[in-house]
C-alpha positions as a Markdown table, in Angstrom:
| # | Residue | x | y | z |
|---|---|---|---|---|
| 1 | Unk | 70.4 | 87.5 | 85.0 |
| 2 | Unk | 69.9 | 83.9 | 86.1 |
| 3 | Unk | 68.8 | 82.8 | 89.6 |
| 4 | Unk | 69.0 | 79.5 | 91.3 |
| 5 | Unk | 65.4 | 78.9 | 92.6 |
| 6 | Unk | 66.8 | 76.9 | 95.5 |
| 7 | Unk | 68.6 | 80.1 | 96.7 |
| 8 | Unk | 65.9 | 82.6 | 95.7 |
| 9 | Unk | 63.5 | 83.1 | 98.5 |
| 10 | Unk | 62.7 | 86.8 | 98.8 |
| 11 | Unk | 62.3 | 89.8 | 96.4 |
| 12 | Unk | 62.8 | 93.4 | 97.4 |
| 13 | Unk | 60.1 | 95.8 | 96.1 |
| 14 | Unk | 61.6 | 99.2 | 95.6 |
| 15 | Unk | 59.4 | 102.3 | 94.9 |
| 16 | Unk | 61.2 | 105.4 | 93.8 |
| 17 | Unk | 64.5 | 103.8 | 94.8 |
| 18 | Unk | 63.4 | 102.9 | 98.4 |
| 19 | Unk | 62.6 | 99.4 | 99.6 |
| 20 | Unk | 58.9 | 99.5 | 100.7 |
| 21 | Unk | 58.1 | 95.8 | 100.9 |
| 22 | Unk | 59.2 | 92.2 | 100.4 |
| 23 | Unk | 57.7 | 89.2 | 98.5 |
| 24 | Unk | 58.7 | 86.0 | 100.3 |
| 25 | Unk | 58.5 | 82.6 | 98.8 |
| 26 | Unk | 57.1 | 80.2 | 101.4 |
| 27 | Unk | 56.9 | 76.4 | 101.6 |
| 28 | Unk | 54.4 | 74.9 | 99.2 |
| 29 | Unk | 55.2 | 77.5 | 96.6 |
| 30 | Unk | 53.2 | 80.2 | 98.3 |
| 31 | Unk | 54.1 | 83.9 | 98.0 |
| 32 | Unk | 53.7 | 86.3 | 100.9 |
| 33 | Unk | 53.7 | 90.1 | 100.4 |
| 34 | Unk | 54.5 | 92.4 | 103.4 |
| 35 | Unk | 55.1 | 96.1 | 103.7 |
| 36 | Unk | 58.2 | 97.4 | 105.5 |
| 37 | Unk | 57.3 | 99.1 | 108.8 |
| 38 | Unk | 59.0 | 102.3 | 107.8 |
| 39 | Unk | 56.6 | 102.6 | 104.8 |
| 40 | Unk | 53.6 | 101.8 | 107.0 |
| 41 | Unk | 54.6 | 104.5 | 109.5 |
| 42 | Unk | 55.3 | 107.2 | 106.9 |
| 43 | Unk | 52.4 | 109.6 | 106.7 |
| 44 | Unk | 53.8 | 111.0 | 103.4 |
| 45 | Unk | 54.5 | 107.6 | 101.9 |
| 46 | Unk | 54.3 | 107.4 | 98.1 |
| 47 | Unk | 51.3 | 105.4 | 96.8 |
| 48 | Unk | 52.0 | 101.9 | 95.6 |
| 49 | Unk | 48.4 | 101.1 | 94.6 |
| 50 | Unk | 44.8 | 102.1 | 95.4 |
| 51 | Unk | 44.2 | 98.4 | 95.9 |
| 52 | Unk | 46.1 | 98.8 | 99.2 |
| 53 | Unk | 43.9 | 101.8 | 100.3 |
| 54 | Unk | 41.4 | 100.8 | 103.0 |
| 55 | Unk | 37.8 | 102.1 | 103.3 |
| 56 | Unk | 38.8 | 104.7 | 105.8 |
| 57 | Unk | 41.9 | 105.8 | 103.7 |
| 58 | Unk | 44.5 | 103.8 | 105.7 |
| 59 | Unk | 47.0 | 101.3 | 104.3 |
| 60 | Unk | 45.9 | 97.7 | 104.0 |
| 61 | Unk | 48.7 | 95.6 | 105.4 |
| 62 | Unk | 47.0 | 92.2 | 105.9 |
| 63 | Unk | 47.7 | 90.4 | 102.7 |
| 64 | Unk | 47.2 | 86.6 | 102.6 |
| 65 | Unk | 49.8 | 84.3 | 100.9 |
| 66 | Unk | 49.1 | 83.4 | 97.3 |
| 67 | Unk | 49.7 | 79.9 | 95.9 |
| 68 | Unk | 52.1 | 79.6 | 92.9 |
| 69 | Unk | 51.4 | 83.1 | 91.6 |
| 70 | Unk | 52.4 | 86.5 | 93.0 |
| 71 | Unk | 49.6 | 88.9 | 94.4 |
| 72 | Unk | 47.4 | 90.5 | 91.7 |
| 73 | Unk | 49.2 | 93.9 | 91.8 |
| 74 | Unk | 52.5 | 92.3 | 90.9 |
| 75 | Unk | 51.1 | 89.7 | 88.5 |
| 76 | Unk | 49.8 | 92.6 | 86.4 |
| 77 | Unk | 53.3 | 93.9 | 86.0 |
| 78 | Unk | 54.2 | 90.9 | 84.0 |
| 79 | Unk | 53.5 | 90.3 | 80.3 |
| 80 | Unk | 50.8 | 87.9 | 79.1 |
| 81 | Unk | 50.3 | 85.3 | 76.4 |
| 82 | Unk | 52.9 | 84.9 | 73.7 |
| 83 | Unk | 54.9 | 87.8 | 75.0 |
| 84 | Unk | 55.3 | 86.1 | 78.4 |
| 85 | Unk | 56.2 | 82.8 | 76.7 |
| 86 | Unk | 58.8 | 84.5 | 74.5 |
| 87 | Unk | 60.5 | 86.4 | 77.4 |
| 88 | Unk | 60.3 | 83.5 | 79.8 |
| 89 | Unk | 61.9 | 81.3 | 77.2 |
| 90 | Unk | 64.8 | 83.7 | 76.6 |
| 91 | Unk | 65.2 | 84.1 | 80.4 |
| 92 | Unk | 65.1 | 80.4 | 80.9 |
| 93 | Unk | 62.3 | 80.4 | 83.5 |
| 94 | Unk | 59.0 | 78.7 | 83.6 |
| 95 | Unk | 56.3 | 81.2 | 82.4 |
| 96 | Unk | 53.9 | 80.0 | 85.1 |
| 97 | Unk | 56.3 | 80.6 | 88.0 |
| 98 | Unk | 55.6 | 84.3 | 88.5 |
| 99 | Unk | 57.9 | 84.7 | 91.4 |
| 100 | Unk | 61.0 | 83.8 | 89.3 |
| 101 | Unk | 59.6 | 85.6 | 86.2 |
| 102 | Unk | 59.2 | 88.8 | 88.3 |
| 103 | Unk | 62.8 | 88.5 | 89.6 |
| 104 | Unk | 64.1 | 88.2 | 86.0 |
| 105 | Unk | 62.0 | 91.0 | 84.5 |
| 106 | Unk | 61.9 | 93.3 | 87.5 |
| 107 | Unk | 64.6 | 95.8 | 86.5 |
| 108 | Unk | 62.4 | 97.7 | 84.0 |
| 109 | Unk | 58.8 | 97.5 | 85.1 |
| 110 | Unk | 56.0 | 99.9 | 84.4 |
| 111 | Unk | 55.9 | 102.8 | 86.8 |
| 112 | Unk | 58.5 | 103.6 | 89.4 |
| 113 | Unk | 59.0 | 100.0 | 90.7 |
| 114 | Unk | 62.1 | 97.9 | 90.7 |
| 115 | Unk | 61.9 | 94.4 | 91.9 |
| 116 | Unk | 65.1 | 92.5 | 92.6 |
| 117 | Unk | 66.4 | 89.6 | 94.8 |
| 118 | Unk | 66.6 | 90.7 | 98.4 |
| 119 | Unk | 70.2 | 91.4 | 99.3 |
| 120 | Unk | 71.9 | 88.4 | 100.8 |
| 121 | Unk | 69.1 | 86.0 | 99.7 |
| 122 | Unk | 70.6 | 84.7 | 96.4 |
| 123 | Unk | 73.5 | 84.7 | 94.1 |
| 124 | Unk | 73.9 | 84.7 | 90.4 |
| 125 | Unk | 74.4 | 81.2 | 89.0 |
| 126 | Unk | 76.5 | 80.3 | 86.0 |
| 127 | Unk | 73.5 | 78.4 | 84.5 |
| 128 | Unk | 70.3 | 76.8 | 85.8 |
| 129 | Unk | 66.9 | 75.6 | 84.9 |
| 130 | Unk | 63.6 | 76.2 | 86.7 |
| 131 | Unk | 63.0 | 73.2 | 88.9 |
| 132 | Unk | 60.0 | 71.9 | 86.8 |
| 133 | Unk | 60.9 | 73.0 | 83.3 |
| 134 | Unk | 62.9 | 69.9 | 82.5 |
| 135 | Unk | 65.7 | 71.9 | 80.8 |
| 136 | Unk | 63.5 | 72.6 | 77.8 |
| 137 | Unk | 64.8 | 76.2 | 77.4 |
| 138 | Unk | 68.5 | 75.2 | 77.3 |
| 139 | Unk | 69.0 | 76.6 | 73.8 |
| 140 | Unk | 68.7 | 80.2 | 75.1 |
| 141 | Unk | 71.8 | 81.1 | 77.1 |
| 142 | Unk | 71.5 | 83.5 | 80.1 |
| 143 | Unk | 72.9 | 86.6 | 78.4 |
| 144 | Unk | 70.1 | 86.7 | 75.8 |
| 145 | Unk | 67.3 | 87.4 | 78.3 |
| 146 | Unk | 65.5 | 90.7 | 77.7 |
| 147 | Unk | 65.1 | 92.0 | 81.2 |
| 148 | Unk | 62.1 | 94.2 | 80.9 |
| 149 | Unk | 58.4 | 93.7 | 81.5 |
| 150 | Unk | 55.8 | 95.6 | 79.5 |
| 151 | Unk | 52.5 | 94.2 | 80.6 |
| 152 | Unk | 50.2 | 93.1 | 77.8 |
| 153 | Unk | 49.9 | 90.5 | 75.0 |
| 154 | Unk | 51.3 | 92.3 | 71.9 |
| 155 | Unk | 55.0 | 91.7 | 71.2 |
| 156 | Unk | 56.8 | 94.9 | 72.2 |
| 157 | Unk | 60.1 | 96.1 | 73.3 |
| 158 | Unk | 61.6 | 99.0 | 75.3 |
| 159 | Unk | 63.6 | 101.2 | 73.1 |
| 160 | Unk | 65.7 | 104.4 | 72.9 |
| 161 | Unk | 65.0 | 107.1 | 70.3 |
| 162 | Unk | 68.3 | 108.2 | 68.7 |
| 163 | Unk | 69.0 | 111.8 | 67.6 |
| 164 | Unk | 68.3 | 111.1 | 63.8 |
| 165 | Unk | 65.0 | 109.6 | 64.7 |
| 166 | Unk | 65.9 | 105.9 | 64.6 |
| 167 | Unk | 65.2 | 103.4 | 67.4 |
| 168 | Unk | 67.6 | 101.1 | 69.3 |
| 169 | Unk | 66.6 | 98.2 | 71.6 |
| 170 | Unk | 69.0 | 98.7 | 74.5 |
| 171 | Unk | 71.3 | 95.9 | 75.6 |
| 172 | Unk | 69.5 | 93.7 | 78.0 |
| 173 | Unk | 66.1 | 95.1 | 76.8 |
| 174 | Unk | 65.8 | 97.7 | 79.6 |
| 175 | Unk | 66.1 | 101.4 | 80.1 |
| 176 | Unk | 64.3 | 102.7 | 77.1 |
| 177 | Unk | 61.8 | 105.6 | 77.1 |
| 178 | Unk | 59.8 | 104.4 | 74.1 |
| 179 | Unk | 57.8 | 101.3 | 73.5 |
| 180 | Unk | 58.0 | 99.6 | 70.2 |
| 181 | Unk | 54.9 | 97.6 | 69.3 |
| 182 | Unk | 55.5 | 95.1 | 66.5 |
| 183 | Unk | 53.1 | 93.9 | 63.8 |
| 184 | Unk | 50.6 | 91.1 | 64.5 |
| 185 | Unk | 51.1 | 87.7 | 62.9 |
| 186 | Unk | 47.3 | 87.2 | 63.0 |
| 187 | Unk | 45.8 | 90.6 | 62.0 |
| 188 | Unk | 46.8 | 93.0 | 59.2 |
| 189 | Unk | 48.2 | 96.4 | 59.7 |
| 190 | Unk | 47.7 | 96.6 | 63.5 |
| 191 | Unk | 50.5 | 99.2 | 64.1 |
| 192 | Unk | 49.1 | 101.3 | 61.2 |
| 193 | Unk | 45.6 | 100.9 | 62.7 |
| 194 | Unk | 46.7 | 102.2 | 66.1 |
| 195 | Unk | 48.8 | 105.0 | 64.6 |
| 196 | Unk | 45.7 | 106.2 | 62.7 |
| 197 | Unk | 43.4 | 105.8 | 65.7 |
| 198 | Unk | 45.8 | 107.7 | 68.0 |
| 199 | Unk | 45.8 | 110.6 | 65.7 |
| 200 | Unk | 42.0 | 110.5 | 65.4 |
| 201 | Unk | 41.7 | 110.4 | 69.2 |
| 202 | Unk | 43.9 | 113.5 | 69.4 |
| 203 | Unk | 41.6 | 115.3 | 66.9 |
| 204 | Unk | 38.7 | 114.3 | 69.1 |
| 205 | Unk | 40.2 | 116.1 | 72.0 |
| 206 | Unk | 41.8 | 113.1 | 73.8 |
| 207 | Unk | 45.2 | 113.2 | 75.4 |
| 208 | Unk | 47.5 | 110.6 | 73.7 |
| 209 | Unk | 51.3 | 110.0 | 74.0 |
| 210 | Unk | 53.8 | 111.0 | 71.3 |
| 211 | Unk | 54.0 | 108.2 | 68.7 |
| 212 | Unk | 55.6 | 107.4 | 65.4 |
| 213 | Unk | 55.2 | 104.7 | 62.7 |
| 214 | Unk | 58.6 | 103.3 | 61.7 |
| 215 | Unk | 59.9 | 100.4 | 59.6 |
| 216 | Unk | 61.0 | 97.4 | 61.5 |
| 217 | Unk | 64.2 | 97.3 | 59.4 |
| 218 | Unk | 65.2 | 100.6 | 61.0 |
| 219 | Unk | 65.1 | 99.3 | 64.6 |
| 220 | Unk | 68.6 | 98.5 | 65.8 |
| 221 | Unk | 69.0 | 95.6 | 68.2 |
| 222 | Unk | 65.6 | 94.0 | 67.4 |
| 223 | Unk | 66.0 | 90.2 | 67.8 |
| 224 | Unk | 65.9 | 88.4 | 64.4 |
| 225 | Unk | 62.9 | 86.3 | 65.4 |
| 226 | Unk | 60.9 | 89.5 | 66.1 |
| 227 | Unk | 61.6 | 91.1 | 62.7 |
| 228 | Unk | 59.5 | 90.7 | 59.6 |
| 229 | Unk | 60.6 | 92.1 | 56.3 |
| 230 | Unk | 58.7 | 95.1 | 54.9 |
| 231 | Unk | 56.6 | 95.6 | 58.0 |
| 232 | Unk | 55.9 | 98.7 | 60.2 |
| 233 | Unk | 56.1 | 99.1 | 64.0 |
| 234 | Unk | 54.5 | 101.7 | 66.2 |
| 235 | Unk | 56.8 | 103.6 | 68.6 |
| 236 | Unk | 55.0 | 105.2 | 71.5 |
| 237 | Unk | 56.8 | 107.4 | 74.1 |
| 238 | Unk | 56.4 | 106.0 | 77.6 |
| 239 | Unk | 54.3 | 108.3 | 79.7 |
| 240 | Unk | 55.7 | 106.7 | 82.9 |
| 241 | Unk | 59.1 | 108.1 | 82.1 |
| 242 | Unk | 60.2 | 111.8 | 82.2 |
| 243 | Unk | 62.4 | 113.3 | 79.6 |
| 244 | Unk | 65.6 | 112.5 | 81.6 |
| 245 | Unk | 64.4 | 109.0 | 82.3 |
| 246 | Unk | 63.1 | 109.4 | 85.8 |
| 247 | Unk | 60.2 | 107.1 | 86.3 |
| 248 | Unk | 56.6 | 108.2 | 87.2 |
| 249 | Unk | 54.7 | 105.6 | 89.1 |
| 250 | Unk | 51.6 | 104.1 | 87.5 |
| 251 | Unk | 49.1 | 101.3 | 87.8 |
| 252 | Unk | 46.3 | 100.0 | 85.6 |
| 253 | Unk | 42.7 | 99.3 | 86.7 |
| 254 | Unk | 43.2 | 95.6 | 87.0 |
| 255 | Unk | 45.7 | 96.5 | 89.7 |
| 256 | Unk | 43.4 | 99.1 | 91.3 |
| 257 | Unk | 40.6 | 96.5 | 91.6 |
| 258 | Unk | 43.0 | 93.7 | 92.7 |
| 259 | Unk | 42.1 | 91.5 | 89.7 |
| 260 | Unk | 44.5 | 89.1 | 88.0 |
| 261 | Unk | 45.2 | 89.7 | 84.3 |
| 262 | Unk | 43.0 | 86.8 | 83.2 |
| 263 | Unk | 40.1 | 88.5 | 84.9 |
| 264 | Unk | 40.5 | 91.8 | 83.1 |
| 265 | Unk | 37.2 | 91.4 | 81.2 |
| 266 | Unk | 35.3 | 90.3 | 84.4 |
| 267 | Unk | 33.6 | 91.5 | 87.5 |
| 268 | Unk | 33.9 | 95.2 | 86.8 |
| 269 | Unk | 32.2 | 97.7 | 84.5 |
| 270 | Unk | 33.2 | 101.1 | 83.0 |
| 271 | Unk | 31.0 | 102.7 | 85.7 |
| 272 | Unk | 33.3 | 101.1 | 88.4 |
| 273 | Unk | 36.3 | 102.8 | 86.8 |
| 274 | Unk | 34.4 | 106.1 | 86.6 |
| 275 | Unk | 33.5 | 105.9 | 90.3 |
| 276 | Unk | 37.2 | 105.5 | 91.2 |
| 277 | Unk | 38.2 | 108.4 | 89.0 |
| 278 | Unk | 35.4 | 110.6 | 90.5 |
| 279 | Unk | 36.6 | 109.8 | 94.1 |
| 280 | Unk | 40.4 | 109.9 | 93.5 |
| 281 | Unk | 41.1 | 112.1 | 90.5 |
| 282 | Unk | 38.1 | 114.5 | 90.1 |
| 283 | Unk | 35.6 | 115.7 | 87.6 |
| 284 | Unk | 37.9 | 116.4 | 84.7 |
| 285 | Unk | 39.4 | 112.9 | 84.8 |
| 286 | Unk | 35.8 | 111.5 | 84.6 |
| 287 | Unk | 35.1 | 113.8 | 81.6 |
| 288 | Unk | 38.3 | 112.6 | 79.8 |
| 289 | Unk | 37.4 | 108.9 | 80.6 |
| 290 | Unk | 33.9 | 109.3 | 79.1 |
| 291 | Unk | 35.5 | 111.0 | 76.1 |
| 292 | Unk | 37.7 | 107.9 | 75.5 |
| 293 | Unk | 34.9 | 105.5 | 76.2 |
| 294 | Unk | 32.7 | 107.1 | 73.6 |
| 295 | Unk | 35.6 | 107.2 | 71.2 |
| 296 | Unk | 36.2 | 103.5 | 71.7 |
| 297 | Unk | 32.6 | 102.7 | 70.8 |
| 298 | Unk | 32.7 | 105.0 | 67.8 |
| 299 | Unk | 35.8 | 103.4 | 66.3 |
| 300 | Unk | 34.8 | 99.8 | 67.2 |
| 301 | Unk | 37.5 | 99.1 | 69.8 |
| 302 | Unk | 36.3 | 96.0 | 71.7 |
| 303 | Unk | 39.5 | 95.6 | 73.8 |
| 304 | Unk | 39.3 | 98.4 | 76.4 |
| 305 | Unk | 39.5 | 96.1 | 79.3 |
| 306 | Unk | 40.8 | 96.9 | 82.8 |
| 307 | Unk | 44.4 | 96.9 | 81.9 |
| 308 | Unk | 43.9 | 99.5 | 79.1 |
| 309 | Unk | 43.0 | 102.3 | 81.6 |
| 310 | Unk | 45.8 | 103.5 | 83.9 |
| 311 | Unk | 46.6 | 106.0 | 86.6 |
| 312 | Unk | 49.8 | 108.0 | 87.0 |
| 313 | Unk | 51.2 | 109.4 | 90.3 |
| 314 | Unk | 53.2 | 112.5 | 89.2 |
| 315 | Unk | 53.4 | 113.8 | 92.8 |
| 316 | Unk | 53.9 | 110.3 | 94.1 |
| 317 | Unk | 50.7 | 110.3 | 96.1 |
| 318 | Unk | 47.6 | 111.5 | 94.2 |
| 319 | Unk | 46.5 | 109.8 | 91.0 |
| 320 | Unk | 45.7 | 111.3 | 87.6 |
| 321 | Unk | 44.4 | 109.6 | 84.5 |
| 322 | Unk | 47.2 | 108.6 | 82.2 |
| 323 | Unk | 47.2 | 109.5 | 78.5 |
| 324 | Unk | 45.1 | 107.2 | 76.3 |
| 325 | Unk | 46.7 | 104.1 | 74.8 |
| 326 | Unk | 45.8 | 100.9 | 72.9 |
| 327 | Unk | 43.3 | 102.7 | 70.6 |
| 328 | Unk | 42.8 | 100.1 | 67.9 |
| 329 | Unk | 39.7 | 99.6 | 65.7 |
| 330 | Unk | 39.4 | 95.9 | 66.5 |
| 331 | Unk | 35.9 | 95.2 | 65.1 |
| 332 | Unk | 37.1 | 94.7 | 61.5 |
| 333 | Unk | 39.3 | 91.8 | 62.8 |
| 334 | Unk | 36.6 | 90.2 | 65.0 |
| 335 | Unk | 33.2 | 91.0 | 63.5 |
| 336 | Unk | 30.2 | 90.9 | 65.9 |
| 337 | Unk | 32.5 | 91.4 | 68.9 |
| 338 | Unk | 31.3 | 93.4 | 71.9 |
| 339 | Unk | 32.8 | 95.9 | 74.3 |
| 340 | Unk | 35.2 | 94.5 | 76.8 |
| 341 | Unk | 33.2 | 95.7 | 79.8 |
| 342 | Unk | 29.6 | 96.9 | 80.3 |
| 343 | Unk | 28.8 | 100.5 | 79.5 |
| 344 | Unk | 25.5 | 101.6 | 81.1 |
| 345 | Unk | 24.2 | 98.0 | 80.9 |
| 346 | Unk | 25.2 | 97.5 | 77.3 |
| 347 | Unk | 28.2 | 96.1 | 75.4 |
| 348 | Unk | 26.8 | 97.1 | 72.0 |
| 349 | Unk | 29.0 | 98.8 | 69.5 |
| 350 | Unk | 26.1 | 99.8 | 67.3 |
| 351 | Unk | 25.0 | 102.9 | 69.2 |
| 352 | Unk | 25.2 | 105.0 | 72.3 |
| 353 | Unk | 21.9 | 106.2 | 73.8 |
| 354 | Unk | 20.9 | 108.8 | 76.4 |
| 355 | Unk | 19.4 | 106.1 | 78.6 |
| 356 | Unk | 22.6 | 104.1 | 78.4 |
| 357 | Unk | 24.6 | 107.2 | 79.6 |
| 358 | Unk | 22.1 | 107.8 | 82.4 |
| 359 | Unk | 22.4 | 104.2 | 83.6 |
| 360 | Unk | 26.2 | 104.5 | 83.4 |
| 361 | Unk | 26.1 | 107.7 | 85.6 |
| 362 | Unk | 23.7 | 106.2 | 88.1 |
| 363 | Unk | 25.9 | 103.1 | 88.6 |
| 364 | Unk | 29.0 | 105.3 | 89.0 |
| 365 | Unk | 27.2 | 107.7 | 91.2 |
| 366 | Unk | 28.3 | 110.7 | 89.2 |
| 367 | Unk | 26.4 | 113.6 | 87.7 |
| 368 | Unk | 24.7 | 112.6 | 84.5 |
| 369 | Unk | 24.0 | 116.1 | 83.1 |
| 370 | Unk | 27.4 | 116.9 | 81.4 |
| 371 | Unk | 27.9 | 113.4 | 80.0 |
| 372 | Unk | 25.7 | 113.4 | 76.9 |
| 373 | Unk | 27.2 | 116.7 | 75.7 |
| 374 | Unk | 30.7 | 115.1 | 76.0 |
| 375 | Unk | 29.4 | 112.1 | 74.0 |
| 376 | Unk | 27.9 | 114.2 | 71.2 |
| 377 | Unk | 31.1 | 116.4 | 70.9 |
| 378 | Unk | 33.4 | 113.3 | 70.9 |
| 379 | Unk | 31.3 | 111.5 | 68.2 |
| 380 | Unk | 31.1 | 114.6 | 66.0 |
| 381 | Unk | 34.8 | 115.4 | 66.3 |
| 382 | Unk | 35.6 | 111.7 | 65.5 |
| 383 | Unk | 33.5 | 111.6 | 62.4 |
| 384 | Unk | 34.7 | 115.0 | 61.2 |
| 385 | Unk | 38.4 | 114.1 | 61.9 |
| 386 | Unk | 38.1 | 110.8 | 60.0 |
| 387 | Unk | 37.1 | 112.6 | 56.8 |
| 388 | Unk | 40.5 | 114.4 | 56.7 |
| 389 | Unk | 42.6 | 111.8 | 58.4 |
| 390 | Unk | 45.6 | 111.2 | 56.1 |
| 391 | Unk | 46.9 | 108.4 | 58.3 |
| 392 | Unk | 43.9 | 106.4 | 57.2 |
| 393 | Unk | 45.5 | 106.1 | 53.8 |
| 394 | Unk | 48.1 | 103.8 | 55.4 |
| 395 | Unk | 45.4 | 101.1 | 56.0 |
| 396 | Unk | 44.4 | 98.4 | 53.6 |
| 397 | Unk | 41.2 | 99.4 | 51.7 |
| 398 | Unk | 38.9 | 96.8 | 53.3 |
| 399 | Unk | 40.1 | 97.7 | 56.8 |
| 400 | Unk | 39.7 | 101.5 | 56.0 |
| 401 | Unk | 36.2 | 100.9 | 54.7 |
| 402 | Unk | 35.1 | 98.9 | 57.7 |
| 403 | Unk | 36.4 | 101.5 | 60.2 |
| 404 | Unk | 34.6 | 104.2 | 58.2 |
| 405 | Unk | 31.3 | 102.4 | 58.3 |
| 406 | Unk | 31.6 | 101.9 | 62.1 |
| 407 | Unk | 32.5 | 105.5 | 62.8 |
| 408 | Unk | 29.7 | 107.0 | 60.7 |
| 409 | Unk | 27.1 | 104.5 | 61.9 |
| 410 | Unk | 27.7 | 105.2 | 65.6 |
| 411 | Unk | 28.2 | 108.9 | 65.2 |
| 412 | Unk | 24.8 | 109.1 | 63.6 |
| 413 | Unk | 23.2 | 107.7 | 66.8 |
| 414 | Unk | 24.8 | 110.3 | 69.1 |
| 415 | Unk | 23.0 | 113.6 | 68.5 |
């Protein structure tokens, strides 16, 4: 869908099908977010984000206008990097103009949100260009835009699983209950890597979504420019969609903390995430979080930033920790890298120590006594699971050997 920016001044934010707020484009390219009064007054209102929860539990309604961008919660709904560039080009909008990008991609966002032009504020145009893009995207006509947003950097598409097991990218790129993650042009066997690590995580006692490794040649509707001969893709069932397609609302921890995506490696630590989980989701959520954190160190996953931890709202009000995702052994690709965030004062991937775990617990203000036992069990299960992990045979030999060295080295320190 194409929008004339001169006519597009307001976006309706709908949660579970009901308008709860409006994002208005002001003079000077500032964006103002405001809740609807009905939502403010509703004592049983569904949760949009913990970032709008005040210190006394009430709803934060005083949100200042944001120049050029949309507020952090909404900015985090949009894709990043090459994926943003790719979709913005197809949609014929400037990738830096988040208000317009959100309008174009708002029909199939993560969670239970739909964002669309406010009724009466705009009309579809036959063709247009963003006011400062100079017409540079003219070779992509309006009907080729893929109108979904899957936040992140890796090129991925929303897809539908067919009865025989194949995948189809739906027309318009929206409405699928699976995510197809395509191979990296920079690093070898990333889908195979994640496929193997997801299975290893499951064997270590971690909750992960259903997933499958498939040939890109078997994906119907995949744009030609996104297809590479002889490659594999990872299909992951969306945990923010029920079997019948009904959405479950979700948010990641960049949204929880009100951080823009480019700050996902800054200002917060894993202890900050644990503290929120302890207060909002309870002891078991913290235990599962620690399990995943230890697993990430064991496999050498340096990319578990704020956006790779999420909350779901299955009852629409109270959060639970989502299944684990984006488990990739990244250290073989970027040797000598460090953890995305601080873990008990350390970002080292060489070991996990009792002192580190105590420091983590102290900062999070959670009980330390059960945590080391969780760490030991997770490390031992990961090392044992690796020895019989048939999915590891899908990896190139040097990648497989590098992952094995990391797992056995770290597991040996956690006893």
